[in-house]
LUMBA-852627 format. One record per atom (N, C-alpha, C): y, z, x; residue in one letter. Coordinates in steps of 0.001 Angstrom, whole numbers, plus 500000, padded with zeros to 6 digits. Example, Ala and Ser with C-alpha at 12.3 -4.5 7.8 and 13.67 -1.06 7.14 Angstrom:
! LUMBA-852627
494310507800513190A 495500507800512300A 496700507800513200A 497750507080512850S 498940507140513670S 500030507870512900S 
***
This chain:
! LUMBA-852627
590041164224741505M 591077163980742519M 592338163474741815M 593514164100742105N 594737163636741452N 595169162299742041N 596029161611741310K 596376160240741675K 597078160130743020K 598107160944743321P 598768160839744631P 597810161049745789P 596919162066745651L 595971162340746716L 595000161178746894L 594580160597745750G 593667159457745823G 594307158275746527G 595615158034746258V 596321156940746932V 596382157182748428V 596694158452748811L 596791158793750232L 595454158596750931L 594385159088750302V 593049158928750890V 592708157452751024V 593092156671750011G 592816155234750064G 593530154562751221G 594782154950751445I 595549154365752551I 594897154708753884I 594485155980754042V 593853156415755284V 592566155648755537V 591739155476754465V 590468154762754609V 590714153313754994V 591685152665754304I 591974151263754608I 592493151116756036I 593425152032756436A 593972151977757794A 592870152173758826A 591971153122758549G 590861153360759473G 589953152155759574G 589690151504758431A 588835150317758437A 589480149180759219A 590797148991759004L 591501147929759715L 591528148199761218L 591728149470761587N 591753149815762999N 590389149595763632N 589313149937762884T 587956149727763385T 587693148248763594T 588096147441762596A 587909145998762715A 588710145446763879A 589971145931764021G 590807145473765121G 590253145891766459G 589725147127766522A 589145147613767767A 587921146797768158A 587106146463767174W 585908145656767463W 586321144280767980W 587319143674767322Y 587779142348767731Y 588383142393769127Y 589196143427769366T 589804143573770681T 588748143751771751T 587740144576771441G 586680144824772409G 585936143569772795G 585739142660771840T 585016141427772146T 585848140488773023T 587167140577772931K 588039139695773711K 588448140299775045K 588322141606775170L 588956142321776268L 588451141892777639L 587137141775777802Q 586604141434779121Q 587123140076779589Q 587150139111778679G 587664137793779042G 589130137842779432G 589906138647778687E 591325138789779009E 591519139447780372E 590692140463780656L 590786141144781946L 590477140186783090L 589409139439782954E 589016138517784015E 590084137452784230E 590681136975783131Q 591749135993783246Q 592980136596783926Q 593320137832783570S 594471138507784168S 594256138751785659S 593032139156786032L 592749139402787443L 592773138105788240L 592288137027787637E 592343135730788308E 593797135327788568E 594639135535787563Q 596060135224787713Q 596699136141788749Q 596307137424788738A 596864138385789699A 596500138003791130A 595293137518791355N 594882137121792701N 595653135901793190N 595922134961792274V 596738133804792633V 598143134258793014V 598680135197792229E 600030135706792490E 600074136477793802E 599055137292794079L 598996138031795337L 598989137081796531L 598170136027796436A 598085135067797528A 599438134398797757A 600131134114796662Q 601439133466796766Q 602463134390797420Q 602501135653796968Q 603497136588797464Q 603216137031798900Q 601939137015799318L 601578137432800671L 601536136263801645L 601812135057801143K 601796133878802001K 602823134051803114K 602385133752804334G 603284133912805469G 603158135252806156G 602371136168805585T 602126137463806219T 600705137493806767T 600367138551807469T 599011138684808013T 598101139473807078T 598575139760805873T 597818140579804921T 597193139712803833T 595955140027803476R 595258139361802381R 594745140445801438R 594824140187800139A 594374141178799159A 593734140468797958A 592685141059797427T 592025140534796228T 591642141694795317T 591616141416794015I 591209142397793013I 590060141795792221I 588996142558792006E 587876142052791221E 587407143098790217E 586846142621789122L 586268143492788104L 584840143808788528L 584621145042788989A 583301145415789506A 582298145647788386A 582749146223787266S 581842146470786133S 582662146630784858S 581989146395783725F 582667146520782435F 581652146978781384F 581991148042780673E 581117148586779623E 581924148686778324E 581504147929777312R 582256147860776064R 581641148758775005R 582524149527774331N 582146150323773170N 583039149916771998N 582914150615770883L 583652150206769695L 585145150449769832L 585527151701770159Y 586949152040770218Y 587524152021771628Y 586676151967772614S 587152151973773997S 586134151292774893S 586590150967776087S 585718150382777098S 586021151037778432S 585094150899779372T 585275151434780718T 585136150307781724T 586114150190782581A 586091149156783612A 586264149791784980A 585696149148785979H 585887149569787362H 586381148368788165H 587401148608788989Y 587981147540789781Y 587794147838791268Y 587742146777792037R 587655146885793495R 588821146096794099R 589583146768794947V 590710146132795622V 590406146074797114V 590360144866797667D 590104144661799091D 591397144223799769D 591768144905800856I 592959144559801628I 592535144323803070I 592860143143803581Q 592467142767804934Q 593695142338805720Q 593825142861806928D 594876142416807836D 594255141424808815D 594848140241808902D 594290139200809766D 594252139609811227D 595080140574811616T 595063141033813005T 593853141928813276T 593145142328812217D 591940143178812352D 590737142476811748D 590578141185812064M 589508140410811439M 588122140946811777M 588005141637812901G 586700142182813268G 586347143450812509G 587309144013811793K 587088145264811073K 586831144997809595K 586196145972808961Q 585965145870807526Q 587276146023806769Q 587420145309805657P 588662145444804885P 588786146842804288P 590014147265804035V 590251148530803346V 589921148325801869V 589114149224801312V 588647149068799929V 589109150261799094V 589719149976797949F 590089150995796972F 589328150718795676F 588815151773795077L 588118151655793800L 588923152366792717L 588999151743791540F 589723152310790417F 588828152357789188F 588947153451788447A 588265153576787156A 589307153429786055A 588905152761784957D 589861152447783902D 589247152736782535D 589838153679781811H 589439153944780420H 590375153146779526H 589829152169778823I 590636151230778048I 590466151509776564I 591552151875775914E 591537152107774472E 591830150794773747E 590947150438772816H 591131149184772095H 592256149297771075H 592946148161770864G 593940148100769799G 593271147896768450G 594049147851767421P 595511147690767465P 596284149002767566P 595604150162767368L 596314151441767384L 595595152439768287L 595752152306769617P 595135153274770525P 595665154676770265P 594768155653770386W 595132157028770063W 596259157544770958W 596260157159772229S 597300157649773140S 598681157179772714S 598765156064771988R 600056155599771493R 600400156256770153R 599382156462769319I 599635157089768018I 600229158482768195I 599664159253769137K 600126160637769295K 601498160728769934K 601992159613770487T 603359159585771014T 604277158781770096T 603822158564768866F 604611157897767821F 604976156452768181F 604078155787768901K 604233154365769191K 603224153611768335K 603670153101767215W 602754152554766219W 602760151036766158W 603435150383767069M 603387148925767120M 602000148493767601M 601305147607766854P 599962147181767253P 599954146517768629P 598957146849769432V 598798146268770765V 597341145915770974V 597086145097771976M 595710144699772257M 594910145852772854M 595495146556773820A 594765147638774486A 595722148478775309A 595287149711775578T 596004150594776497T 595041151022777589T 595432150752778808S 594595151039779968S 595069152326780623S 594127153221780935N 594411154477781634N 593592154479782929N 594224154123784032Y 593476153927785273Y 593784155034786279Y 592888155201787229S 593086156189788289S 592256155802789503S 592726156229790662L 592019155966791914L 590749156796791964L 589663156202792453V 588363156872792539V 588173157437793944V 587571158601794012K 587328159253795296K 586208158547796049K 586494158154797266T 585519157523798160T 585682158149799541T 584769157875800476P 584966158412801831P 586314158020802431P 586808156835802087F 588076156387802636F 589257157162802043F 589186157523800746T 590302158195800074T 590090159705799946T 589048160224800559E 588705161645800403E 589844162571800834E 590483162279801985K 591568163143802462K 592775163071801534K 592982161923800943W 594079161751799999W 593862162650798786W 592623162702798316F 592291163580797187F 592469165045797571F 592075165403798776E 592228166790799222E 593703167182799245E 594551166261799704A 595989166545799757A 596580166710798371A 595952166079797362A 596417166193795974A 595651167278795212A 595033168205795959K 594278169317795367K 593147168825794476K 592431167823795000D 591234167254794395D 591498166569793055D 592732166168792824Q 593036165327791669Q 593173163885792147Q 593050162937791245S 593288161552791617S 594757161405791969S 595077161028793196P 596475160997793627P 597274159825793067P 596580158852792496L 597256157691791931L 596683157410790555L 597519157407789552K 597063157129788193K 598187156467787417K 597813155835786331G 598828155161785552G 598300154687784213G 599198154140783432Q 598854153619782109Q 599528152268781915Q 598784151323781373V 599294149990781111V 598931149603779680V 599921149129778936T 599692148669777573T 599864147158777520T 598860146481776936I 598865145021776847I 599085144619775394I 600140143865775145G 600423143405773799G 599612142168773443G 599569141860772142Y 598843140672771723Y 599513139390772223Y 600776139472772592N 601456138318773181N 601315138301774705N 600436139207775228R 600122139331776649R 601274139923777456R 602244140512776784S 603271141270777500S 602661142570778001S 603281143146779018I 602723144338779664I 603815145380779854I 603488146630779545E 604326147772779883E 603464148784780613E 603972149325781687G 603139150240782453G 603920151315783171G 603209152393783497D 603751153498784286D 602758153834785384D 603262154188786528L 602425154571787665L 602959155861788252L 602061156722788670A 602469157992789282A 601649158250790535A 602342158545791630L 601716159068792836L 601962160564792837L 600891161350792844L 601018162796792726L 601599163417793999L 602225164593793870P 602728165293795058P 601594165574796037P 601913165474797322L 600920165676798369L 601493166584799450L 600624167358800058E 600976168116801252E 599743168129802134E 599875167464803286A 598675167270804092A 598985167363805574A 597981167771806324K 598034167742807788K 597268166491808201K 598000165444808580L 597362164164808864L 596438164245810071L 596850164982811075D 596008165264812232D 596557166518812895D 596138166783814121E 596571168008814803E 598083168029815060E 598698166854815060N 600104166786815469N 601057166294814387N 600564166066813180A 601430165459812162A 601222166104810792A 602331166459810145N 602305167002808785N 603090166089807856N 602653166045806609F 603238165135805635F 603432165868804314F 604668165840803784I 604976166460802492I 605610165392801602I 605102165254800393F 605539164187799493F 605656164754798085F 606827164579797472S 607074165154796152S 606418164371795025S 605909163188795351G 605384162308794311G 606374161215793980G 605886160183793316L 606724159048792963L 606307158533791595L 607275158216790768T 606993157641789454T 607624156261789372T 606893155345788732M 607392153999788558M 607045153504787163M 607895152675786608S 607622152033785326S 607985150564785455S 607263149728784714A 607497148293784796A 607134147639783481A 607704146491783273Q 607361145701782098Q 607440144229782454Q 606598143446781785S 606514142034782081S 606195141275780813S 606735140064780709D 606377139236779574D 605091138476779893D 604660137593778991A 603427136844779190A 603487136050780491A 602389136082781253D 602254135336782501D 603182135832783602D 603821136981783393G 604645137577784440G 605850136761784833G 606450136058783883K 607620135245784210K 608866136105784394K 608966137189783654N 610073138117783820N 609506139507784073N 609931140132785152V 609406141438785542V 610567142390785778V 610500143545785168K 611482144591785391K 610760145862785822K 611361146594786720G 610736147823787178G 611753148799787736G 611374150069787747K 612211151092788356K 611317152233788829K 611784152940789835G 611004154035790382G 611888155097790996G 611304156286791179Y 612079157394791751Y 611165158301792558Y 611657158716793725M 610979159700794571M 611987160770794942M 611611162019794791D 612542163120795065D 612592163484796541D 611433163556797211H 611435164096798574H 610231163596799352H 610461163250800618L 609386162912801553L 609758163474802919L 608772164073803575E 609025164668804891E 607829164422805800E 608115163975807009F 607074163738808011F 607487164415809308F 606582165231809857V 606874165973811088V 605796165662812116V 606229165262813311S 605304164983814403S 605571165950815544S 604508166609815999T 604637167596817079T 603669167259818203T 603725166039818702T 602823165592819758T 603094166381821043T 602043166955821656P 602235167718822892P 602881166862823976P 603838167451824675G 604513166751825757G 605682165898825308G 605896165818823989K 607014165038823467K 607856165905822545K 609150165603822447P 609997166398821543P 609542166257820088P 609699167317819347R 609363167298817930R 610229166272817207R 609613165503816300A 610345164509815516A 610133164798814033A 611193164677813275R 611116164967811837R 611930163935811062R 611310163343810051I 611974162381809169I 611962162946807757I 613105162910807101E 613202163440805736E 614012162476804874E 613485162164803686L 614170161321802718L 614289162082801407L 615457162015800784N 615687162717799523N 616372161799798512N 615841161792797299G 616482161061796209G 616449159558796368G 615249158960796370L 615096157516796513L 614917156874795143L 615781155921794805T 615720155201793532T 615572153716793801T 614669153052793056M 614446151615793202M 614491150966791827M 614999149746791757A 615029149015790492A 615022147519790773A 614335146759789900S 614256145304790043S 614326144658788670S 614926143490788631D 614941142642787432D 614762141220787929D 613538140690787825L 613181139440788471L 612663138415787472L 612921137148787772N 612412136039786986N 611707135068787917N 610522134632787510K 609765133714788350K 610373132321788260K 610670131747789416S 611301130439789455S 610256129335789332S 610735128113789181A 609838126957789105A 609166126688790443A 609606127376791509F 609070127140792846F 608006128180793227F 607665129075792290G 606559129998792523G 606944131357793051G 608213131591793361F 608634132914793824F 609679133473792860F 609964134776793024Y 610841135473792086Y 612291135484792560Y 613182135304791611L 614611135422791844L 615155136505790921L 616266137089791286G 616842138134790446G 617514139190791289G 617403140439790848Q 618127141522791494Q 617178142634791938Q 617449143189793111N 616748144358793637N 617783145370794122N 617568146621793786V 618488147683794187V 617690148854794753V 618175149424795836L 617567150627796418L 618689151583796793L 618551152830796384E 619553153842796690E 618860155090797251E 619445155628798315L 618915156839798943L 620034157862799018L 619817159017798375S 620854160052798384S 621080160607799782S 619971160850800507E 620112161432801852E 618871161136802679E 619095160817803927G 618006160656804888G 618428161256806214G 617483161891806897Q 617855162473808183Q 616705162397809170Q 617084162295810435L 616132162203811532L 616467163266812566L 615472164074812915T 615610165073813977T 614804164595815176T 615416164503816360Y 614737163860817479Y 615289164395818806Y 614576164066819886G 615043164319821243G 614912165746821711G 615161165924823009E 615059167250823622E 616031168239823003E 617215167748822621R 618225168636822042R 618042168808820542R 617025168144819984Q 616760168197818543Q 618022167843817741Q 618609166711818126S 619766166208817405S 619370165803815994S 620308165931815068V 620055165585813668V 621031164488813246V 620485163297813008A 621274162184812482A 621035162117810976A 622130162132810217K 621998162210808753K 622812161104808085K 622184160443807123V 622834159400806329V 622883159859804876V 624034159706804249K 624170160036802835K 624640158806802058K 624127158706800838N 624550157650799909N 624379156258800502N 623129155968800911F 622799154619801368F 622460153757800158F 623006152545800117E 622752151642798997E 622437150243799527E 621423149644798936Y 621098148238799220Y 621013147505797894Y 621608146329797819A 621518145502796619A 621354144056797045A 620365143388796484G 620123141985796787G 619967141190795511G 620521139994795483S 620384139153794303S 620224137709794746S 619494136945793938A 619278135536794225A 619155134784792918A 619687133569792877S 619613132739791681S 619468131286792113S 619075130439791176A 618879129027791481A 619548128170790416A 620116127078790862N 620671126057789977N 620031124740790379N 619017124339789630G 618228123188790037G 617449123520791285G 617611122694792327N 616907122923793590N 617696123781794570N 618881124236794164L 619752124961795089L 619768126457794777L 619681127257795813M 619622128712795664M 620870129351796251M 621291130434795617S 622391131255796125S 621901132694796221S 622440133442797159G 622008134824797316G 623109135709797864G 622943137006797655R 623914137995798127R 623176139257798548R 623508139785799702L 622948141037800201L 624097141978800545L 623973143220800119S 624998144203800479S 624328145507800907S 624898146113801938Y 624430147393802461Y 625638148320802547Y 625429149566802185N 626521150528802220N 626002151886802694N 626634152424803692V 626343153787804171V 627557154633803838V 627406155530802874G 628542156314802430G 629035157310803445G 628107157879804234D 628519158905805189D 627435159058806238D 627835159081807512F 626904159268808616F 627413160397809485F 626537161367809766T 626917162501810612T 625890162682811716T 626313163284812811L 625437163614813922L 625643165082814261L 624578165848814120D 624655167300814339D 625778167914813509D 625833167500812260D 626812167987811273D 628255167612811597D 628455166725812583K 629801166257812901K 629972164860812317K 631054164616811583P 631230163314810923P 631359162176811927P 630689161078811652V 630783159865812463V 631556158798811716V 631137158511810474G 631863157512809698G 631014156903808601G 631468155759808103S 630769155033807041S 630771153557807397S 629935152781806701A 629843151356807014A 629476150577805764A 629885149307805752Q 629543148425804647Q 629402147003805174Q 628384146286804653M 628175144904805049M 627765144090803827M 628387142920803664I 628072142014802560I 627868140615803138I 626708140002802838M 626399138648803285M 626082137780802077M 626529136538802106T 626258135618801006T 625825134261801548T 625112133532800722A 624702132163801040A 624659131378799742A 625021130114799803S 624981129274798608S 624589127858798993S 624131127106797986R 623723125712798149R 622606125563799182R 621595126428799087L 620425126345799961L 619350125526799251L 618921124448799871D 617928123557799260D 616538124198799326D 615983124548798173I 614731125299798132I 613535124494798636I 613296123248798166P 612142122498798679P 612185122316800191P 613373122058800739A 613486121888802192A 613158123187802920A 613647124317802408M 613348125611803032M 611862125911802975M 611213125622801841Q 609787125877801715Q 608986125017802684Q 609400123767802848S 608700122875803774S 608849123367805213S 610054123797805580L 610282124322806927L 609500125612807151L 609405126458806121L 608640127704806232L 607161127414806446L 606633126429805720T 605227126051805893T 604965125574807314T 605889124770807854L 605749124274809222L 605842125419810227L 606752126353809977Y 606888127510810871Y 605608128335810896Y 605041128577809708Q 603821129380809632Q 602656128708810352Q 602625127379810313A 601526126651810933A 601699126494812443A 602960126377812892K 603188126014814291K 603857127081815150K 604599127979814543F 605396128907815343F 605059130377815108F 604480130692813970Q 604180132097813679Q 603034132566814559Q 603129133775815156P 602044134293815991P 600712134324815257P 599643134055815994Q 598299134061815431Q 597834135497815172Q 596718135655814392P 596218137013814095P 595960137865815330P 595588137229816451D 595334138009817666D 596602138272818471D 597764137860817918G 599031138123818582G 599517137016819489G 598669136030819790T 599074134934820648T 599937133939819880T 600776133238820612K 601635132233819989K 600905130899819923K 601184130100818908P 600544128784818818P 600887127944820046P 599926127156820495V 600147126340821683V 600211124853821346V 599747124472820164A 599754123054819796A 601189122593819546A 601652121577820248P 603020121086820033P 603122120358818699P 604359120153818279L 604580119403817047L 604142117955817235L 603436117454816260T 603080116043816300T 604319115218815963T 604234113917816192Q 605370113065815876Q 605688113111814389Q 604634113141813566A 604837113215812113A 605518114519811729A 605121115623812388E 605741116917812089E 607191116957812549E 607487116334813686Q 608871116269814151Q 609737115490813174Q 609203114393812670I 609940113588811692I 610154114381810412I 609093115120809976Q 609204115921808753Q 610220117041808923Q 610217117718810067M 611156118804810302M 612589118288810311M 612804117156810941Q 614141116576810981Q 614597116179809577Q 613659115655808778A 613992115277807397A 614333116511806562A 613591117602806777D 613863118839806032D 615223119415806406D 615542119409807706V 616842119926808147V 617966119086807557V 617792117765807571K 618822116889807016K 618974117106805509K 617822117335804827Q 617883117606803386Q 618642118899803106Q 618408119914803932M 619144121166803767M 620638120959803990M 620993120186805029L 622403119955805332L 623066119064804287L 622289118182803665T 622841117304802631T 623361118108801445T 622750119251801200A 623212120127800114A 624528120819800454A 624996120679801707K 626237121294802174K 626240122815801968K 625295123512802629P 625196124967802463P 626413125691803015P 626665126863802450Q 627763127715802886Q 627214129116803164Q 627550129666804305L 627077130985804724L 628284131855805039L 628174133143804726A 629331134013804973A 628907135456805234A 629548136045806197L 629559137497806356L 630869137931805714L 630814138204804421E 632046138449803678E 632753139723804133E 631950140696804529K 632561141965804916K 631644142729805843K 632181143175806955F 631479144106807835F 632509145122808289F 632411146317807750T 633411147358807974T 632762148610808537T 633364149143809584I 632977150450810121I 634216151336810085I 634083152473809435K 635225153384809280K 634875154747809850K 635728155238810723T 635571156587811276T 636765157430810843T 636834158636811370A 637889159553810944A 639285159020811261A 639413158268812357N 640755157867812806N 641016156364812794N 640034155575812375G 640265154135812397G 639224153368811616G 639537152084811361Q 638635151210810616Q 638658149824811242Q 637470149255811447S 637346147908811997S 636696146999810968S 637134145720810952D 636631144761809971D 636330143431810649D 635257142791810181L 634896141460810631L 634462140653809425L 634959139418809317N 634440138507808303N 634322137117808895N 633345136378808378L 633024135064808921L 632503134187807796L 632968132935807737A 632485131978806737A 632364130610807392A 631272129910807089L 631107128573807638L 630458127652806609L 630775126367806723S 630221125336805849S 629575124261806711S 628433123731806231L 627674122743806985L 627538121458806182L 627266120352806893A 627093119050806250A 626110118227807079A 625537117159806507P 624570116359807256P 625258115414808238P 624666115184809410P 625237114210810353P 624794112795809975P 625489111810810487T 625048110440810256T 623701110194810921T 623505110838812079T 622228110785812780T 622151111981813725T 620915112412814008F 620731113495814968F 620729112965816402F 620597111659816544E 620544111047817877E 621950110732818360E 622700111764818702Q 624046111595819235Q 624373112785820120Q 625408112681820961P 625754113787821879P 626027115087821124P 625763116233821752P 625926117534821091P 627309117766820492P 628372117339821180L 629722117567820670L 629946116817819363L 629586115530819336E 629750114745818116E 628863115284816995E 627641115720817351L 626725116275816344L 627307117548815736L 627876118417816595T 628479119664816105T 629653119379815187T 630475118413815548Q 631645118084814736Q 631249117613813333Q 630110116935813228Q 629680116443811923Q 628954117516811106Q 628152118339811787V 627363119360811072V 628250120528810646V 629108121017811535L 629974122151811217L 631282121626810649L 631420121692809336T 632635121148808708T 633775122156808707T 633463123444808634S 634538124445808692S 633979125786809120S 634831126566809779L 634478127925810206L 635746128755810206L 635654129945809661D 636808130843809631D 636323132258809941D 636866132863810982A 636449134207811395A 637663135046811747A 637614136310811360K 638705137243811669K 638108138590812075K 638699139175813110L 638247140474813608L 639445141401813760L 639323142589813207V 640288143668813415V 639502144842813999V 639714145117815282L 638981146161815981L 639921147317816275L 639634148457815668S 640507149626815790S 640229150386817083S 641255150583817900K 641084151364819119K 640766152831818818K 641396153462817807P 640979154833817462P 639511154916817028P 639016153863816367M 637603153865815991M 636716153813817231M 637112152986818209I 636356152918819458I 636323154291820128I 637447154985820095A 637504156326820688A 636573157284819952A 636571157212818607D 635687158087817829D 634225157842818173D 633833156576818288L 632442156257818617L 632108156621820060L 633092156572820930S 632873156989822314S 632572158481822397S 633218159253821534V 632933160688821462V 631478160916821076V 631004160163820076V 629610160276819644V 628666159901820777V 628992158812821488Q 628152158371822602Q 628079159441823688Q 629194160070823982A 629216161122825011A 628361162310824590A 628428162649823303Q 627620163758822803Q 626135163438822903Q 625773162190822593L 624371161783822698L 623893161831824149L 624810161572825075A 624445161604826489A 624376163021827037A 624713164007826207G 624623165398826631G 625908165986827160G 627007165246827070Q 628297165753827545Q 628820166817826578Q 629293167923827095T 629736169034826246T 631187169457826495T 631769169045827615D 633134169463827934D 634129168680827073D 634911169341826205P 635831168641825285P 636860167775826000P 637415168261827100Q 638443167498827810Q 637863166225828424Q 636665166344828986T 636015165164829577T 635692164131828501T 635200164615827352I 634864163714826251I 636104162992825755I 637212163726825591E 638454163126825093E 638997162093826081E 638931162415827373K 639423161502828400K 638613160210828412K 637283160328828301M 636423159145828299M 636679158295827059M 636876158939825912A 637108158207824674A 638406157414824740A 639475158051825257T 640764157363825382T 640662156195826354T 639961156416827446M 639810155366828461M 639043154170827895M 637984154431827161N 637178153340826605N 637974152509825600N 638743153183824745S 639509152442823744S 640604151598824388S 641271152145825400E 642321151389826080E 641731150243826894E 640578150493827513M 639929149461828316M 639514148276827449M 639059148546826213A 638670147466825305A 639857146550825028A 641046147131824810G 642239146327824571G 642638145516825790G 642574146136826969V 642951145449828206V 642024144261828469V 640715144463828307M 639752143387828545M 639937142262827545M 640239142594826283A 640433141564825264A 641618140669825619A 642697141273826104V 643894140508826463V 643648139694827731V 643017140297828735Q 642791139609830005Q 641881138391829847Q 640877138495829011T 639963137372828795T 640537136353827824T 641607136721827108G 642234135800826184G 641508135633824870G 640548136506824580V 639797136359823324V 640486137084822177V 641468137919822461A 642132138671821399A 643493139127821880A 644247139684820969K 645540140266821306K 645608141672820726K 646512142476821228V 646653143860820780V 647961144015820031V 647872144574818845E 649047144905818049E 648909146351817600E 649720147214818155G 649643148628817823G 648298149202818231G 647576149771817273N 646273150378817549N 645105149438817267N 645404148151817009N 644347147212816653N 644226146081817661N 642988145674817909I 642681144483818696I 642361143384817695I 643109142274817739L 643002141235816712L 642502139929817314L 641615139265816572A 641123137949816988A 640881137118815748A 641151135815815855S 640900134911814734S 640461133564815263S 639604132902814495L 639104131579814865L 638958130761813600L 639633129606813598N 639534128708812447N 639219127305812956N 638236126673812295Y 637864125304812691Y 637738124442811448Y 638318123238811494A 638189122261810417A 638634120906810951A 637941119869810517A 638307118480810851A 638467118260812360A 637575118904813144G 637592118688814584G 638643119456815341G 639468120272814648Q 640540121022815292Q 640275122529815205Q 640597123220816291V 640372124667816384V 641716125385816468V 641823126481815721D 642962127388815837D 642398128721816319D 642627129021817605F 642065130217818228F 643196131178818554F 643311132213817741N 644381133204817909N 645766132556817913N 645944131549817036G 647240130883816939G 647423129719817886G 646476129515818805Q 646552128413819759Q 645700127252819247Q 646301126084818999K 645609124942818431K 645093124038819541K 643859123518819335M 643228122652820335M 642082121896819672M 641553120913820383S 640378120191819884S 639122121032820097S 638060120667819418L 636792121394819587L 636318121288821025L 636468120106821639E 636037119922823017E 636823120832823955E 638137120932823733D 638955121811824573D 638561123276824387D 638237123639823167F 637839125024822907F 636539125352823635F 635569124443823571I 634298124672824257I 634523124789825760I 635339123909826296N 635631123986827740N 636334125293828094N 637214125766827208L 637908127028827445L 636922128189827513L 635957128213826578M 634962129294826573M 634055129221827811M 633700127988828227I 632861127846829421I 633620128338830660I 634891128023830707T 635711128437831856T 635816129955831940T 635991130599830788R 636214132050830792R 634934132883830849R 633859132332830314F 632647133161830238F 631439132508830895F 631562131243831286G 630434130573831898G 630495130645833404G 630097129564834021N 630083129524835478N 631228128719836065N 632269128554835254G 633431127782835711G 634167128500836818G 634983127765837579P 635697128352838710P 636746129366838313P 637223129279837038D 638279130207836634D 637737131419835895D 636430131659836025R 635832132795835304R 636481134097835752R 636807134948834769L 637424136242835101L 636368137258835440L 
***
């Protein structure tokens, strides 16, 4: 044997020996690691499902260890508390686990970083999942791969296979499949994920009812989350839908949304949380006729997390409907009343701020906008008259409304079409009347004024004084004014 060839053979033999030793070592540790991971996963599931009627557990049903690989079977039980008399939904998974440090599935894809194991799992066919398998042409409709690093980090991919199924005599379901990928550091403190679905379609043809059809195209999801010290995740979530449409009613109207976007973010500074939610509809049409677009942005800051968690626990125990749908009947005890009042005061002590930063509806001929911001503070005591309590709790409020009369007319046209009106002149007359009537009513009630094509209203409150459409008054006078105009006062319009 020549020297270069001998060196190469030696390297291969040594690498093979090291991989064998690593695989044996990994195999001896793997079952313990799996059981520990599942125990942690069950704790996390219980935490994330707290406050819902759903319970879920994952268990290792069996484990068979070999030198280079092992086989595991998992059982997932899902129970809805509203169906306590029924058996839980059970899913079974089979898992072929390749031992590290160099699993073959990674070597052949040129991923040579040593890892503890690579898991290749798939849903197992059972009587419960039999129809799902049939819809996937007798393949496992759910499968994925997870790689576990020696530092307990995780990288994984999941795939739901394309399906086409007749759910029953009256319903058809078409699904292009969905792919997802995720990664997590040790103990799941930081989690990132993304997913994509190309197409989903559901058609219902129930006898005696109009045909209904729902279609979604181009769904993208992404998350970047960090587990907080309070046990829940903070970070960013994004969802984007290229197109969605609904076909419904006797006339088989088609409502279509394009370029829908949702983005949510949350962060914490000590015990205080801030968050932002935004929704955007790029284009909305009805029967291929343009309706408009919309955008909404909401924010909150200085929210006391321990106080919110305490109030949520009390709500779940005393106010949340029971599994059978009935409402709790036990009143708050004196201790619970004291605790709730303390939690509310703690939240107000943080001086939270809430805002509807933007709410915009835009049609072909007009645009309307609304924004609102308010700040809160703790009262000296809750045992005081409502007016004095409001003055102390509500430290400031600022609201502005711009309501476009042409926009009202555009939406009136849509409403007339939905009602089955087809005569263009009648539709135009009704739209003009509705937009003008809105302006007249706003002026007559004194809640707004009209400038050109816009109905304008503003409300500002600070330090016990109200500025309502340029008219200054005390908070008490403002409340009396609203009662007079909209309540049961003698001057009600």
